N, C-alpha and C positions, 0 to 999 in steps of 0.2 A: 522265433520260428524262422527257419531258413527259407530261401526262395524255392528250393526243391519241394518242401512240404506245402508251401503256399500255392504252388502251381500244379500240384499233383492232381490227377484226375480223381474225382470222388463219385462213388456210385452207391446208392442205397442197397442194402442187402436184398430186398425184394426184387430189385432190378437185376442183381447178380444171379439170383435164383432163376429168373426168367431168361436171361441172356448170357449164361456163363460161358458157353463156347465162344461167342463173339468177343466178349470181354477178354477172355483168355488169349485168343488169337491176336487181338489188338495189343495186348501187353507184350506178347512175344515179338511182334513186328516192331513196335515202338521202343521196347526196352524200358519203358517208363512204368514205375510202380503204380498201383491203383489202391486208393484208400476206400475200404468198404465200410459204410456207415450204418450204425444201428443205435437205437436209443440207449441201450445198455453198455455200449462201448464200440470202438472202431478197431479195424485190423488193416494191415497193409499186405497186399498181394504183390509179390515180386517174382521175376523169372529165376530159374536156378542159376543162370549166369550172374545176375545181380547179387543174389544171395551168396554165391561162392566168392565174388569180389569183396563183398562187405565183410565176410568172415575172415578172408585172407588179410584184409586191411587191419581188422581188429587184432588178429594174431601177430602181424608184423609190429603193431604199436606196443605190444607187450615186451618186445626185445629191447633191452637197454641200449639207448643211443640212436635207435632208428628214427624216432620222432624228431629228434634234434637234427639229425642228418638230412631228413626230408625237408624240414623247415629251412635249414641253411641252404639247401640246393634250390629251393623255390625262390629265395631272395637273391640268388646269384644271377647276374645278367647272362643270357644265353651266349653272348659274344665272349664271355670269360670262361666258357666250359671247353673241355677237351673234345676233339673230334675223333680221336682214336682211342683204343683201349690199350693199356700197358700190359695186360695179361694175355 
């Protein structure tokens, strides 16, 4: 389990039903997903901005070479990167 999942706000479904507008506003302000809990299963509520970012990331990861390029770039020291664009 990642830290993001461990630290995610959790709310029982009955509380969401009673306080949906406040929970929704808090989510929009914080940008943090909310895990909605129910005995039969859980769900994650995210803003459209987070959802679009997640789907864009998943789409990029399907392009051959992108994952490796990102991983390589993350390992490179910032001092070894270019400061200007060649294009």
